[in-house]
Structure formats: structure tokens, C-alpha cells
C-alpha positions in Angstrom: -75.3 20.2 31.8 -75.7 16.8 30.0 -74.4 15.1 33.2 -73.8 16.2 36.8 -70.1 17.3 37.0 -67.5 15.0 38.5 -66.4 16.0 42.0 -62.9 16.0 43.4 -62.9 16.4 47.1 -59.6 17.8 48.4 -59.8 16.6 52.0 -61.1 13.5 53.8 -59.6 12.0 57.0 -60.4 8.5 56.0 -57.6 6.5 57.6 -58.0 8.3 60.9 -61.7 7.2 61.0 -60.9 3.7 59.8 -58.4 3.2 62.7 -59.9 5.4 65.5 -63.6 4.4 64.9 -63.4 1.3 62.7 -65.4 3.0 60.0 -65.6 1.1 56.7 -66.1 3.3 53.7 -67.1 0.4 51.6 -70.4 0.5 53.4 -73.3 2.8 52.5 -73.9 5.9 54.6 -77.1 4.3 56.1 -75.3 1.1 57.0 -72.6 3.0 58.9 -75.1 5.2 60.7 -77.1 2.2 61.8 -74.1 0.3 63.0 -72.7 3.3 64.9 -75.9 4.4 66.5 -75.1 5.5 70.1 -71.4 4.7 69.6 -68.2 6.5 70.5 -67.8 7.4 66.8 -71.0 9.4 66.7 -70.4 11.0 70.1 -66.9 12.2 69.2 -67.1 12.6 65.4 -70.7 12.9 64.5 -72.8 10.8 62.1 -70.8 10.0 59.0 -71.3 11.9 55.7 -69.3 9.5 53.6 -69.9 6.0 52.2 -69.7 4.0 49.0 -73.3 4.8 47.8 -72.8 8.6 48.4 -69.5 8.6 46.4 -71.4 7.0 43.5 -74.5 9.2 43.8 -72.5 12.3 44.1 -70.1 11.4 41.3 -67.1 11.8 43.6 -64.4 10.4 41.5 -61.2 11.4 43.4 -60.6 12.3 47.0 -57.5 13.6 48.7 -57.1 11.0 51.5 -55.1 12.2 54.5 -52.5 10.8 56.8 -53.4 12.7 60.0 -52.4 12.3 63.6 -53.0 14.8 66.4 -50.2 16.0 68.8 -50.6 14.6 72.3 -51.2 18.1 73.7 -54.6 18.0 71.9 -55.6 14.6 73.1 -59.4 14.6 73.5 -59.9 11.8 76.0 -59.0 8.3 76.9 -60.6 7.1 73.7 -58.2 9.2 71.6 -55.2 6.8 71.2 -53.9 8.1 67.8 -51.8 10.9 69.2 -48.1 11.5 68.8 -45.5 12.6 71.4 -42.5 12.9 69.1 -41.3 12.3 65.5 -40.8 8.6 65.9 -44.3 8.3 67.4 -45.8 10.3 64.5 -44.0 8.2 61.9 -45.4 5.0 63.5 -49.0 6.3 63.3 -48.7 7.7 59.8 -47.2 4.4 58.6 -50.2 2.6 60.2 -52.6 4.8 58.3 -50.7 4.3 55.0 -51.0 0.5 55.6 -54.7 0.9 56.2 -55.1 2.5 52.8 -52.9 -0.2 51.2 -55.1 -2.9 52.7 -58.2 -1.1 51.4 -56.8 -0.9 47.8 -55.8 -4.6 48.0 -59.1 -5.8 49.4 -61.5 -3.6 47.4 -59.8 -2.6 44.1 -63.2 -2.3 42.5 -64.1 0.4 45.0 -60.9 2.4 45.9 -57.4 2.8 44.3 -54.3 4.8 44.7 -53.7 7.8 42.4 -50.0 8.7 42.4 -49.3 9.2 38.7 -51.0 10.8 35.7 -51.8 7.3 34.2 -53.4 6.1 37.5 -55.5 9.3 37.5 -56.6 8.7 34.0 -57.4 5.1 34.7 -59.8 6.3 37.5 -61.4 9.1 35.5 -61.9 7.3 32.2 -64.8 5.1 33.3 -66.5 7.9 35.2 -66.5 9.9 32.0 -67.4 7.1 29.7 -70.3 5.5 31.6 -71.5 8.1 34.1 -74.5 6.0 35.2 -72.5 3.1 36.4 -70.5 2.5 39.6 -66.7 3.1 39.5 -63.7 3.0 41.8 -62.9 6.2 43.7 -59.3 7.4 43.3 -57.3 8.4 46.4 -54.5 11.0 46.3 -52.4 10.8 49.5 -52.1 14.0 51.6 -50.0 14.3 54.8 -51.6 16.8 57.1 -49.0 17.9 59.6 -45.4 16.7 58.8 -44.0 15.8 62.2 -43.4 12.2 61.0 -40.6 13.5 58.8 -37.5 13.4 60.9 -35.0 14.2 58.1 -35.6 15.8 54.7 -34.1 12.8 52.9 -37.1 10.8 54.3 -39.3 12.7 51.8 -38.2 10.3 49.1 -39.4 7.3 51.0 -42.9 8.8 51.4 -42.9 9.9 47.7 -42.1 6.3 46.7 -45.0 5.1 48.8 -47.4 7.3 46.8 -47.6 10.5 48.9 -48.0 13.6 46.7 -49.2 16.5 49.0 -47.9 17.7 52.3 -49.3 20.3 54.7 -46.5 21.2 57.2 -48.9 22.2 59.9 -52.1 21.2 61.7 -51.3 22.9 65.0 -47.9 24.3 65.3 -45.0 22.0 64.3 -41.3 22.3 64.4 -41.6 23.5 60.8 -43.9 26.4 61.3 -46.8 28.0 63.2 -50.2 26.5 62.7 -53.8 26.6 63.8 -54.1 28.0 67.4 -50.3 28.2 67.6 -49.0 31.2 65.5 -45.5 31.5 64.3 -43.2 31.8 61.3 -41.4 29.2 59.2 -38.5 27.8 61.1 -35.1 26.8 59.6 -36.3 23.2 59.5 -39.5 24.5 57.8 -37.5 26.1 55.0 -35.4 22.9 54.6 -38.6 20.9 54.4 -40.0 23.1 51.6 -36.8 22.9 49.6 -36.8 19.1 49.9 -40.5 19.0 48.9 -39.9 21.2 45.9 -37.0 19.1 44.7 -39.2 16.0 44.5 -42.3 17.8 43.2 -44.7 17.6 46.1 -47.7 19.9 46.3 -47.7 22.2 49.3 -50.9 22.5 51.3 -51.1 25.9 53.2 -54.4 25.1 54.9 -53.4 25.0 58.6 -50.3 27.2 58.3 -50.4 30.5 60.3 -50.6 33.6 58.2 -46.9 34.6 58.8 -45.7 31.1 57.8 -48.0 30.9 54.8 -46.9 34.2 53.4 -43.2 33.1 53.9 -44.0 29.9 52.1 -45.7 31.7 49.2 -42.5 33.7 48.7 -40.1 30.8 49.1 -41.8 27.6 47.7 -40.9 26.9 44.1 -43.4 24.1 43.6 -47.2 24.0 43.2 -49.2 25.0 46.2 -52.8 25.1 47.4 -55.1 25.3 50.4 -57.0 22.0 50.3 -59.6 22.9 52.9 -59.8 26.5 54.1 -62.3 29.3 53.9 -62.0 33.1 53.5 -61.7 34.8 56.9 -63.1 38.1 55.5 -66.6 36.4 55.5 -66.2 35.2 59.1 -66.0 38.5 61.0 -65.7 37.8 64.7 -64.2 34.4 64.4 -61.3 34.2 67.0 -59.0 31.9 65.1 -56.1 31.9 62.7 -57.6 28.9 60.9 -59.2 30.9 58.1 -57.4 32.4 55.1 -56.8 36.2 55.3 -57.0 38.0 52.0 -53.2 38.4 51.8 -52.8 34.6 51.7 -55.7 34.1 49.3 -54.2 36.7 47.0 -50.8 35.0 47.2 -52.4 31.6 46.3 -54.1 33.2 43.3 -50.9 34.8 42.1 -49.2 31.4 42.2 -52.1 29.8 40.2 -53.1 27.7 43.3 -56.5 26.4 44.2 -58.5 26.8 47.5 -60.9 24.1 48.7 -64.0 25.5 50.4 -65.1 23.6 53.5 -68.9 23.1 54.0 -68.7 23.1 57.8 -71.0 25.4 59.6 -68.4 26.8 62.0 -66.4 27.8 58.9 -69.4 29.3 57.1 -71.0 31.4 59.8 -68.9 32.8 62.7 -71.9 32.9 65.1 -72.8 29.3 64.6 -71.7 26.9 67.4 -72.0 23.2 68.1 -75.5 22.3 69.1 -77.2 25.1 67.0 -79.7 24.1 64.4 -78.1 23.5 61.1 -81.0 25.2 59.4 -79.3 28.4 60.5 -76.7 27.9 57.8 -78.1 27.5 54.3 -76.2 25.8 51.5 -75.9 29.3 49.9 -73.2 30.0 52.5 -70.9 27.6 50.6 -71.6 29.5 47.4 -70.8 32.8 49.1 -67.3 31.4 50.0 -66.8 30.1 46.4 -67.9 33.4 44.9 -65.6 35.4 47.2 -62.5 33.6 45.9 -63.8 33.9 42.3 -64.4 37.7 42.7 -60.8 38.1 44.0 -59.4 36.0 41.2 -61.6 37.5 38.4 -62.4 33.9 37.3 -63.5 30.5 38.5 -60.2 28.7 38.0 -58.9 28.9 41.6 -61.5 27.4 43.8 -62.7 23.9 44.6 -64.2 21.8 47.3 -62.3 20.4 50.3 -65.1 19.0 52.5 -63.1 17.7 55.5 -66.2 15.5 56.0 -65.8 13.1 59.0 -62.9 15.3 60.1 -64.1 16.0 63.7 -67.7 16.8 62.7 -70.6 15.1 61.1 -74.2 15.5 59.9 -75.3 17.9 62.6 -72.6 20.4 61.7 -73.1 20.9 58.0 -75.5 23.1 56.1 -79.2 22.3 55.8 -79.6 20.3 52.6 -76.5 18.1 53.0 -77.2 14.6 54.2 -74.1 13.1 52.7 -71.3 14.0 50.3 -73.7 13.1 47.4 -75.6 16.4 48.1 -72.7 18.5 46.8 -74.5 18.0 43.6 -77.0 20.5 44.9 -74.4 23.2 44.4 -74.6 23.5 40.6 -78.1 25.1 40.5 -77.2 27.5 43.3 -74.0 28.5 41.4 -76.0 28.9 38.2 -78.3 31.3 40.1 -75.2 33.3 41.0 -74.3 33.6 37.4 -71.7 30.9 37.0 -71.6 29.1 33.7 -71.6 25.3 33.2 -67.9 25.5 32.4 -67.3 27.4 35.6 -69.2 24.9 37.7 -67.4 21.9 36.1 -64.1 23.6 37.1 -65.2 24.4 40.7 -66.6 20.9 41.4 -63.5 19.1 40.1 -61.8 20.6 37.1 -59.6 23.0 39.0 -58.2 20.2 41.2 -57.8 18.1 38.2 -55.6 20.7 36.6 -53.6 21.0 39.8 -53.0 17.2 39.9 -52.0 17.3 36.2 -49.2 19.7 37.3 -48.1 17.7 40.3 -48.5 14.0 39.5 -45.6 12.4 37.6 -46.1 10.4 34.4 -45.0 7.2 36.1 -44.0 6.1 39.6 
């Protein structure tokens, strides 16, 4: 490869970290780690894997930046103040996170910018492609993870106008469908949500949806769909969770020309690994195994990408050996080459497949 491929990371809970732990992603990884040493942020969320220098070194040109709030029933302690009790509560918190992103774009346009249209995406990508050895702003595509902030379907237009382009109806179970740890089908409100999303052109994220709900959505949803951050359950025998993708859902995503973002999180790579175990027990090749599994099912390399979920409840001590920050995703190309993937395949996996998905979802203009 003449240059390391551009990376598009399909899942980062940036606003949550900015508000809950006062993390500033304009800093370098080392600066944040030094500042947070011994802090609540490290105790509850681990040492950061993200920072301005790592985005640049890793050629991470675009991230899917989430709006994410946990339901009050999963409150983790007195420190955990970003939890919703009802729709109005969720809406308030999601709006606060949107405003946090807007402040970031206004204060640091040379570092971060909104990507809500094709032209905005091209404005972000062009300098990365033209001058790969220089620093460039990172584009942010907005993704709502869990849709409880949407009280009525007609509110979808308001969020669309604010720049939101992707919605995952579930994290845990919601009034729309079953989710992680809380199985269940799509509800009547869930079907109505999907219809409203399709009408406006939203991308549907199946990542946290329970298998029953995901299969129903695959049959019903008319728009583009994906799983931004989810791994193949078939490689995680013994994992007692509905969080991973069964083959039936993977096959449905492939048939719909969707993309699946592999998560480099040890718990999602090796079922026997648990918090506190040495990360050396999970080599980076485990990420390649997940990528290859989806490619073997698809018969090509066009339907898999990366969705790190970095800083999303875990940090440095819970990712494979060899990853010190997001910049180290650039260690994947040699491993993929050893597995038989071509340069074209690797470019697609690291970012090209998500780029194609965004080309299908993003409007020409706002």
C-alpha cells in the first residue's frame, strides 16, 4: 500500500465521556491519561484509547459519534448522573450531548466537524487523501444509540435537521424493541419508528437489538441498515448474552448489503476473558478472526468494518495486546494480508465499506 488506509470508526461514545468524565478529545492520549491518573474516569471507564494525536497517527478520518444515555435501571453508582427515567428525561440528556458536539465543532473546527451531507463528508476526506502526512479535522457522523428520547415519530424530523443520520432503537430494551439483556420483539411503536426513519432516510443500527427484533427489522425496514459495533456470536461459544450477532442476523445484514463493525474489546473477542485478566491472553489476531468470519459468510470483503466502541465502558486494560490507542488499528493491515486479504480488501474493511454506506445514506445537502 502506498499509504496506510483511511479508517472510519463506526462507534465512539464521545459526548458521554465529555459530559460524564470531562474528557477533552482535543488533547493527546498521553495528556488525558496523565490528567486522569487515579480519577473516577479511569476507575469506571478505564484509561482512554482516544485522542487528537491518535486520530492523526491512525489516519482516523471519520467516526460515528453517539448520543447515548443509560436507563436509570442500569445506573452504576452515585457518580452516574447521565441516566434517564422517561422520554422527557432522555430527550434532555440527548440534547445536552448534541450541544456538547456543537460546542466542539464551533470551538475547534480545525480538529472536529459535523458530517451530515455528502458534501461535508467530501470536505473532510479530501485533505486526508491529498496530504496524508499532515493533520486534518476528524469528521463526526451522529448516531443515536437507544431511541427513548423520541416521544413521537414526527420528532424524527427535528433530529434529522440537527444532523442526526443513524439510529439504533435499542441499547437495553426500550419501548420500541428488545435489546441487550432484555429480549423481546419489535413493538407497535417500534414498527412506527422504523417507518418514520425510512421515510426520512435514516440508517438503522441493529447492534443492540435482540435477535427476534433484529430479524423483524430486517424483514420490515426499507432503508439502509447496519450493525455499527457487534461481533459474531458463533465465535464466542459459552457467552451468556444476546449482545452478539447470531448467524441469522449476520446473514440478513449481508443480504441487505449492510455492514458490520467489529469491536476490538476482549470480552467480545474471547468468551472466557473477564475483567482483570491479562490482555496478553487476547491477541490482535482475534479481531482478524471476527473480520474473516463475516467475510467468509459474505463471500467477499464488502460487508465488514470497524466499530471500536473505544471509551465506551472499557479502556486500555480491556483491549487486545498490541493496542495502546486507536492509532494501533493500523497494525491490522499486515495481519489481514497474512490471512490472504488484498490491499483493496483491506482498504474496504478499514474504511471503504463504511464510506459506501454513508454515500447511500447522507443527503446531497442539508
